[in-house]
C-alpha positions in Angstrom: -64.7 -3.4 176.3 -61.5 -5.0 175.0 -61.6 -8.8 175.5 -65.2 -8.5 176.6 -66.7 -11.1 174.2 -66.3 -13.0 171.0 -65.5 -11.1 167.8 -68.5 -10.0 165.7 -67.9 -9.9 162.0 -70.5 -7.9 159.9 -70.5 -7.6 156.2 -71.5 -4.3 154.7 -71.9 -4.8 151.0 -71.9 -7.9 148.7 -69.3 -9.1 146.3 -67.5 -5.7 145.7 -64.8 -5.3 143.1 -63.6 -1.8 143.9 -66.8 -0.3 142.6 -68.8 1.0 145.5 -67.9 3.1 148.5 -66.6 0.6 151.0 -64.5 0.4 154.1 -62.8 -1.8 156.6 -63.8 -0.9 160.1 -62.1 -2.3 163.2 -63.6 -1.5 166.6 -62.2 -2.3 170.1 -60.4 -5.3 168.7 -58.3 -7.5 171.0 -55.8 -10.1 169.7 -53.6 -12.8 171.2 -50.5 -14.7 170.2 -49.8 -18.1 171.6 -52.7 -17.7 174.0 -51.3 -14.5 175.5 -53.0 -11.1 174.8 -50.9 -8.7 172.8 -53.3 -6.0 171.6 -56.5 -4.6 172.9 -58.8 -1.8 172.0 -57.5 -1.5 168.4 -59.7 1.0 166.5 -59.3 2.2 162.9 -61.3 2.7 159.7 -59.9 2.3 156.2 -61.9 3.5 153.2 -61.5 2.9 149.5 -58.4 4.5 148.1 -56.6 4.6 151.5 -53.4 2.9 152.8 -52.5 2.2 156.4 -49.0 1.3 157.7 -48.7 -0.6 160.9 -45.9 0.7 163.1 -44.3 -0.4 166.3 -41.4 -2.4 167.7 -40.8 -6.1 166.9 -43.2 -8.3 168.8 -45.8 -5.6 169.3 -48.4 -7.6 167.3 -48.4 -6.4 163.7 -48.5 -9.9 162.3 -51.0 -11.0 164.9 -53.3 -8.2 163.9 -53.0 -9.0 160.2 -53.7 -12.7 160.9 -56.7 -11.8 162.9 -58.1 -9.6 160.1 -57.5 -12.5 157.7 -59.4 -15.0 159.8 -56.4 -17.2 160.4 -56.8 -16.9 164.2 -59.7 -15.9 166.5 -59.8 -12.6 168.2 -60.4 -12.1 171.9 -63.1 -9.5 171.3 -64.2 -6.5 169.2 -65.7 -6.0 165.8 -64.5 -6.2 162.2 -66.8 -4.9 159.5 -65.9 -5.5 155.8 -67.5 -6.9 152.7 -67.4 -10.6 152.1 -64.6 -12.1 150.0 -62.8 -8.8 150.0 -59.5 -9.4 151.8 -56.3 -10.8 150.2 -53.6 -11.7 152.8 -49.9 -11.9 152.0 -47.8 -13.4 154.8 -44.0 -13.8 155.2 -43.8 -17.0 153.1 -44.4 -16.7 149.4 -46.8 -19.6 149.1 -45.6 -20.9 145.7 -45.9 -24.2 144.0 -42.2 -25.1 143.6 -42.7 -27.5 140.7 -44.8 -25.1 138.6 -43.3 -22.3 136.5 -43.9 -18.7 137.2 -46.6 -18.5 134.6 -48.2 -21.7 135.9 -48.2 -20.4 139.5 -50.1 -17.3 138.4 -52.5 -19.2 136.3 -53.2 -21.5 139.2 -54.2 -18.5 141.4 -56.2 -17.0 138.6 -58.2 -20.2 138.4 -58.7 -20.4 142.2 -60.1 -16.9 142.2 -62.2 -17.3 139.0 -60.5 -14.6 137.0 -62.7 -14.0 133.9 -59.9 -13.2 131.4 -57.2 -15.4 132.9 -54.6 -15.1 130.1 -54.8 -11.3 130.0 -54.6 -11.0 133.8 -51.6 -13.3 134.1 -49.8 -11.3 131.4 -50.6 -8.1 133.4 -49.2 -9.6 136.6 -46.0 -10.7 134.8 -45.6 -7.2 133.4 -46.3 -5.3 136.6 -43.7 -7.3 138.6 -41.1 -7.6 135.8 -41.4 -11.4 135.6 -41.7 -11.9 131.8 -38.1 -13.2 131.5 -38.8 -15.7 134.2 -42.2 -16.8 133.1 -41.1 -20.3 132.0 -38.8 -21.0 134.9 -39.9 -23.3 137.8 -40.5 -21.5 141.0 -38.0 -23.6 142.8 -35.1 -22.1 140.7 -35.9 -18.5 141.6 -33.9 -16.3 143.9 -35.5 -15.1 147.2 -36.3 -11.7 145.6 -37.8 -13.3 142.5 -40.0 -15.6 144.6 -41.2 -12.5 146.6 -42.1 -10.7 143.4 -44.0 -13.8 142.2 -45.8 -14.1 145.5 -46.8 -10.4 145.4 -47.9 -10.7 141.8 -50.6 -13.2 142.9 -52.4 -10.2 144.6 -53.4 -8.9 141.2 -55.2 -12.2 140.5 -57.4 -12.2 143.6 -59.9 -9.5 142.6 -59.9 -8.6 146.3 -60.0 -4.8 147.1 -58.4 -5.1 150.6 -54.7 -6.1 150.6 -53.3 -7.1 154.1 -49.6 -7.5 153.7 -47.0 -8.6 156.3 -43.5 -7.2 155.4 -44.1 -7.4 151.7 -40.7 -6.0 150.7 -38.6 -8.6 152.4 -35.9 -9.8 149.9 -36.7 -7.1 147.3 -34.1 -4.9 145.8 -34.6 -1.2 145.4 -36.0 -1.5 141.9 -38.5 -4.2 143.0 -39.6 -2.1 146.0 -40.4 0.7 143.6 -42.4 -1.7 141.4 -44.3 -3.0 144.4 -45.0 0.6 145.6 -46.4 1.6 142.2 -48.6 -1.5 142.1 -50.1 -0.6 145.5 -50.5 3.0 144.4 -52.5 1.9 141.3 -54.5 -0.5 143.4 -55.6 2.2 145.8 -56.2 4.7 143.0 -58.7 2.2 141.6 -60.6 2.3 144.9 -58.7 -0.6 146.7 -57.2 -0.5 150.1 -53.9 -1.6 151.6 -52.9 -2.3 155.2 -49.2 -3.2 155.6 -46.7 -4.0 158.2 -43.4 -2.7 156.9 -40.3 -1.2 158.4 -39.2 0.7 155.2 -40.4 3.8 153.6 -42.4 3.2 150.4 -42.9 6.8 149.3 -46.7 6.3 149.5 -49.2 8.7 150.9 -50.4 6.5 153.8 -51.6 6.9 157.3 -49.7 5.2 160.1 -51.0 3.4 163.1 -48.6 2.8 166.0 -49.7 -0.4 167.7 -47.7 0.5 170.8 -50.7 2.5 171.9 -52.8 -0.8 172.0 -50.3 -3.0 173.9 -52.4 -5.4 176.0 -52.1 -5.9 179.7 -51.6 -9.7 179.9 -53.9 -9.9 182.9 -56.7 -7.9 181.4 -58.2 -10.5 179.1 -58.3 -14.2 178.5 -57.6 -16.0 175.2 -60.7 -17.5 173.5 -63.7 -16.2 171.7 -65.0 -16.5 168.2 -63.4 -16.2 164.8 -63.7 -14.5 161.4 -64.8 -16.7 158.5 -61.7 -17.5 156.5 -63.2 -18.3 153.2 -62.5 -14.8 151.8 -58.7 -14.9 152.4 -55.5 -15.6 150.6 -52.0 -16.2 151.7 -49.3 -18.8 152.2 -51.5 -20.6 154.8 -54.6 -20.6 152.6 -54.5 -22.9 149.5 -50.7 -22.5 149.2 
């Protein structure tokens, strides 16, 4: 039952890098924001190669759901099943080191995630997000859209197959939105997964989940419960 107990997090395979058949399975999940229940009974399964778009009005709980999946807050109840160290979380903030250059920011994240061929992967991230001309500029001097592209480029350096993204296209122009959409398409074609809260069309073949169907009755459950281990996750609140 929704809100019936602490969250149980089970891990299905070990240290996967897009290679084996894998999935993210969420069952009867209940979430709270500020101690108040906002979602209950959330159920979905996401398999390798799939994308899921979270829909619903402002305040319905899209960010809350993503934060719960990322282990940044406890759930009220339910089950999350996914491989360990498999989820990369990108939040509203870009999580950049202002004094470092674009290239240095990417190299920092490559080191954090133990990327084997760091130089090659940093170059790939610069290429994919059209950052080459900005590579030696400090992050503090970038425009909002450039910072967003740099923040998204970090995803390529995590090695994580599941991308959980909260409004990833904020501040991006039309060309940059297309770059991002193509990166997500390639990620999923390689067996990765993406779950995104976004209000714009990305031209991607994705399922949609309207969270309005899971709106919680504030009197039906009580905040509390366990939490998901956060050591596998990435975002502006994790090592940023």
